[in-house]
C-alpha positions in Angstrom: -0.1 0.0 0.0 1.0 3.6 -0.6 1.2 5.7 2.5 -1.7 7.8 1.3 -3.9 4.6 1.1 -2.8 3.7 4.7 -3.5 7.1 5.7 -7.2 6.9 4.3 -7.5 3.3 5.8 -6.8 4.5 9.2 -9.3 7.3 8.7 -11.9 4.8 7.7 -11.4 2.7 10.6 -11.5 5.6 13.1 -14.8 6.8 11.5 -16.2 3.2 11.7 -15.2 3.0 15.6 -16.9 6.3 16.3 -20.1 5.4 14.2 -20.3 2.2 16.1 -20.0 3.8 19.4 -16.6 2.2 20.4 -15.1 5.6 21.2 -16.2 9.0 22.6 -14.6 12.4 22.6 -10.9 11.7 22.2 -10.9 8.0 23.4 -9.1 5.3 21.4 -6.0 5.2 19.2 -4.9 3.5 16.0 -1.4 2.7 14.7 0.2 1.1 11.7 3.7 -0.2 11.1 5.2 1.2 7.9 7.5 -0.7 5.6 10.4 1.6 6.3 10.0 0.6 10.2 8.3 3.8 11.3 4.7 4.1 12.4 1.6 6.1 11.5 -0.5 7.0 14.6 -3.7 8.9 15.4 -3.0 12.1 17.2 -4.0 12.7 20.9 -6.7 15.1 21.7 -9.0 14.6 18.5 -12.3 12.7 18.2 -12.0 9.7 15.9 -14.9 11.2 14.0 -12.7 14.2 12.9 -9.7 12.3 12.0 -8.2 13.4 8.4 -5.4 11.8 6.6 -3.1 14.9 7.2 -3.7 14.9 10.9 -2.1 11.4 11.2 1.5 11.7 12.8 4.6 9.6 11.9 6.7 8.6 14.7 9.8 6.3 15.1 10.3 3.1 17.3 10.7 5.3 20.3 7.6 7.3 19.8 9.3 10.4 18.9 7.5 12.5 16.1 9.1 12.2 12.8 6.5 14.2 10.6 3.3 15.9 11.8 1.2 19.1 11.6 2.4 21.7 13.9 1.1 20.9 17.5 0.1 17.3 16.5 1.6 14.5 18.6 0.6 10.9 19.2 -1.4 9.8 22.2 0.6 8.9 25.4 -0.8 5.4 25.1 1.3 4.8 22.1 3.7 3.1 24.6 1.2 0.4 24.6 1.2 0.2 20.7 5.2 0.1 20.5 5.3 -2.6 23.1 3.1 -4.7 20.7 5.3 -4.1 17.8 8.5 -5.0 19.8 7.1 -8.2 21.1 5.6 -9.4 18.1 7.5 -8.9 14.6 4.3 -10.2 13.0 2.2 -7.3 14.2 1.4 -4.7 11.5 -1.3 -2.7 13.2 -2.7 -2.0 16.6 -6.3 -1.0 17.6 -7.3 0.2 21.0 -11.0 1.1 21.7 -13.6 1.0 24.3 -16.6 -1.0 22.8 -19.3 -1.1 25.6 -20.1 -4.4 26.1 -16.7 -5.8 25.8 -15.4 -2.9 28.2 -18.2 -3.7 30.6 -16.6 -7.1 31.0 -13.4 -5.3 31.5 -14.8 -3.0 34.1 -16.5 -5.9 35.8 -13.2 -7.6 36.1 -14.3 -10.6 33.8 -12.5 -12.3 30.9 -14.2 -13.8 27.8 -12.6 -16.9 28.2 -15.1 -19.5 27.1 -15.1 -21.4 24.0 -18.8 -21.2 23.2 -19.0 -19.7 19.7 -17.7 -21.3 16.6 -16.6 -18.2 14.8 -14.9 -16.7 17.9 -13.2 -19.9 18.5 -11.6 -19.9 15.1 -11.0 -16.2 14.8 -9.5 -15.3 18.2 -9.9 -17.9 20.8 -10.3 -16.9 24.5 -9.9 -13.3 25.5 -7.9 -12.7 28.7 -8.3 -9.8 31.1 -5.0 -8.0 31.6 -4.0 -6.6 34.9 -4.9 -2.9 35.8 -2.4 -0.2 34.6 -2.5 3.4 34.7 -2.8 5.1 31.3 0.1 6.9 29.8 2.6 4.9 32.0 4.7 1.7 31.3 2.2 0.0 33.6 -0.2 -0.7 30.5 2.7 -2.0 28.2 4.0 -4.2 31.2 0.6 -5.5 31.8 -0.1 -6.8 28.3 3.2 -8.2 27.6 2.7 -11.5 29.2 -0.2 -12.2 27.0 1.1 -11.0 23.6 2.7 -14.1 22.7 -0.7 -16.2 22.7 -3.4 -13.5 22.2 -4.3 -11.1 19.5 -7.1 -9.7 21.5 -7.1 -8.6 25.0 -9.4 -6.8 27.7 -7.7 -4.2 29.6 -9.0 -4.1 33.2 -11.2 -1.0 34.0 -10.2 0.3 30.6 -11.0 -1.1 27.4 -9.9 -3.4 24.6 -6.8 -3.9 22.6 -6.5 -5.7 19.2 -3.5 -6.5 16.9 -3.1 -7.8 13.5 -0.7 -8.4 10.6 -2.6 -5.4 9.0 -5.2 -2.7 10.1 -8.1 -4.4 8.6 -7.4 -7.6 10.5 -6.8 -5.7 13.7 -10.2 -3.9 13.1 -12.0 -7.1 12.2 -10.8 -8.7 15.7 -12.2 -5.8 17.6 -15.6 -6.3 15.8 -15.5 -9.9 16.5 -14.8 -9.2 20.2 -17.6 -6.8 20.8 -20.2 -9.0 19.0 -19.0 -12.1 20.9 -19.2 -10.1 24.3 -22.8 -9.0 23.3 -23.7 -12.7 22.5 -21.9 -14.0 25.8 -23.9 -11.5 28.1 -27.2 -12.4 26.4 -26.2 -16.1 26.8 -25.4 -15.6 30.6 -28.9 -13.8 30.8 -30.6 -16.9 29.4 -28.8 -19.1 32.0 -25.3 -19.5 30.8 -23.2 -20.3 27.7 -22.8 -24.0 26.6 -19.1 -24.5 25.9 -18.1 -26.4 22.8 -16.8 -30.0 23.6 -12.9 -30.4 23.5 -12.9 -32.6 20.4 -14.9 -30.2 18.5 -12.7 -27.5 19.4 -9.8 -29.3 18.2 -11.6 -29.7 14.8 -12.2 -26.0 14.6 -8.7 -25.2 15.4 -7.5 -27.6 12.4 -9.9 -25.7 10.2 -8.5 -22.3 11.4 -4.9 -23.4 10.5 -5.7 -25.6 7.4 -8.7 -24.3 5.7 -9.3 -20.7 6.7 -5.5 -19.9 7.2 -6.2 -17.5 9.8 -3.0 -15.4 10.6 -1.8 -14.5 14.2 -1.7 -16.1 17.5 -4.3 -18.2 19.2 -4.2 -19.4 22.8 -6.1 -22.6 22.1 -3.1 -24.5 20.7 -1.7 -24.5 23.9 -4.8 -24.7 26.0 -6.1 -27.8 24.2 -2.7 -29.5 23.1 -2.6 -33.1 24.1 
């Protein structure tokens, strides 16, 4: 992709997140790794509904601004994004948002670790709840690091959600999958509880993920359900 296309794609994702009600005011942030090793990131202090291509900032691996409009800088939570890139060479994009139902689980201190919906099992597996971390500090990157090697989707305690992907659309789709699964899981529990898929059926779904759908990324199920 040309840089101009990547900028447009980031704006498109930001606008979708705002339209879906996953972010309010200045919430959330998005970043993409560029071919030259630098990063495009959303600026701090701006609603995702107002993001335009020229407002995005280019930063290096330390978070220092390389190119931006005067006065524009990345969110202080860029530390969380950069930790994802440092820990995982396969990560090409990071999305952070506050989708209401999934964030409700995070605020309630509950993970989404049931294997109860076929599509979610294939796409992302269980979703852990990472420990509390003060925004803008190294506490948040440190809290997510133990989970990054097995998970592409995480709930941030009392905060929101984080997804990573080989590219931006993949990371965005994972956030969509997370929020829909959170809604379905909540409904299932209101109806008396979710019914988990049997172990042998999960193994079959993981085989489909790897050999038929060829889903990229990490999945905790390979370890959790390995013999």
